[in-house]
C-alpha positions, 0 to 999 in steps of 0.5 A: 464740660464737652467730652475731649472727643468733641473737642477742637484742635487745641493748637487751633483754638489759640491760633498757634502753630504747632512749633509755637514757643511758651511766649507765644502760646501764653500771648495767644491766651491772654489775647483770648481770655481778654476778648471772651472774659464773662465781664466784658460778655455778661449772658454770652453762652458762646463766649463763656464757651470760648473763654473755657476752650481757651483756658483748657487749651492754654493748661495742655499747651503750657505744661511740657510734658502735656503738650508732649502726649497731645502732639503724640498721642492727640486727646487720647493722651490727656487722661486722668490728671493729664485732662483739663479739670476746670468745672467752671469759670471760677476754677479758670480764674483760681488756675490762671488768675496769677500767671502773667504778674498781677494776673490778667484777670487780677488787674484787668477783671477785677480777680474774676469774682472781686475776690478783695487783697489776695493773699501769697505764700512766702518765698522760698529758700535753700541750704545744702548738705553733704552726706558720705555714701553710707549715710546715703544709702542707709539714711541719715539725721543731719542739722542744715543751716540756713538764712530767712526772715521772722517776725520783728521781736519788737513789733511781732511783725506787725511793722508799727512802733509799739503801742501803736498798730497798722491802720487800715488804708483810707484811699482803698478801704484795706483792699489793697486795690483800687477799681476803675470801672467802664461800662463792662470794663472794669481795671483794678490795680494796686493802692497806690497810697499802701502799695498792695498792702491794705494797711498804712503804719503812722510810726514805724518800728525802731527796730525792723524800720516798718518791714516788720521782719528781721534776717535770722540764721537759722539750724534745722533737722532734716531725716534724709530717707536712704537712697539719695543721690547727688541732686536730690532736694528734698523740701522742709515745708514752711521754712522759708520766708514768711508771706508780707500778705498774710499767707502760708510761709514758704519752703526750704530745698536741701539739695544733696551732696553724696562724697565719693566713696574710694572704693564704689562708683555709683551708677544710679541704683547700681554700685560699680567695685573694681577687684584686683586678683592674681594671675594664678586666680584668674587662671586657676579659680578662687574664693576673694572677699570683696567689700559691700555696703555692709562687709565683706562677702565672699565670691567664687572667682572661676578658673580663666576668669578673664580680666574685666569680667563682671560679677553680680551681687543682687540686692547689694547696691542701693535702696531706691528713694522713691520704690522698695527694693535695691539696685545691684553690686558688680564686681569688676575682676581686675588682674594684677601683674606684679612689678617684682618677681622673686627667683622662684617665682620668675624661674615657674612663669619661665617655664609656664612660658615655654610650655605656652610656647610663649616669646619673652624677654630675657633674663634680665642680669643683676649690676653684679653679673653685668661687671663680671661679664664686662671683665671677663670679656676684657680679659678674654681679649 
């Protein structure tokens, strides 16, 4: 392959501008792939080179992250796994054979090298699981439920009536494809008789009506690692829909939901907890107990602590699901102002107000005192 430094600009190769949309990139690649396909240009090394060039440009520009790196750094940004990795034309057929539906290579050029009936992976399914914050922090084992199809018990997935079996399609010979050739150009389409399956069923299974699969409700145990957050998805490999073409089954993706905690607010790996203290504790300082995921811990509040001040407990937050280590717990101080005071409490605070030379509201009179003052004022008239 040509060194990256010697390559032409990728946008120039596809004949598009730098603001081209994803659809425009795909359309430009389709046209070049058709034009320079090796089956259409036998023995033409220049066409093969242009075919590879177009595939490499499409691989980068069709991938948002690779395209962003290329736009910013040029070919220097395409290192390691980001660099085009095609060794030969066969790699290109393998990578992009199904990019455009059944594929420009599958339908127009016989699958690139006559690979016959393709097998496809089964479809994916989804489920959900809800955790509390402690379960998200420590990990948990949960049983999830979801629906998918599985092989019919009556016909063992063949779709044929018991005692019979599917037969090879006589129209396509079991390949699932029919090919029409004209010179260097060949057109491959799904077999109209078997619809691409390569087989026909003369007598259908009465249970699944020839489908071979029936819907099932499935329970599966899933081990949830510590540190998951809302939006995390866990993949249960092979637990999805079965393949209808003999390929591997799909996967089940489990979406995680973490419930709100009454004390802690989560911010990524960190937790925030608001802890109330009294005016005297904030002024004079005090040791206070604060909650953590592992139980209460003592924090020494220094004298003169202000409302909203934050103290950080390192490593008391959430674990990182991808890396080692934990986040922090941020303790935010809230100074509580009492709504009711004892007489002694009010007396002391008023003395403090005099010391601070602070203007405060006059002492409120009780209802009985107000009645006495009213009668006293009427008698004096």
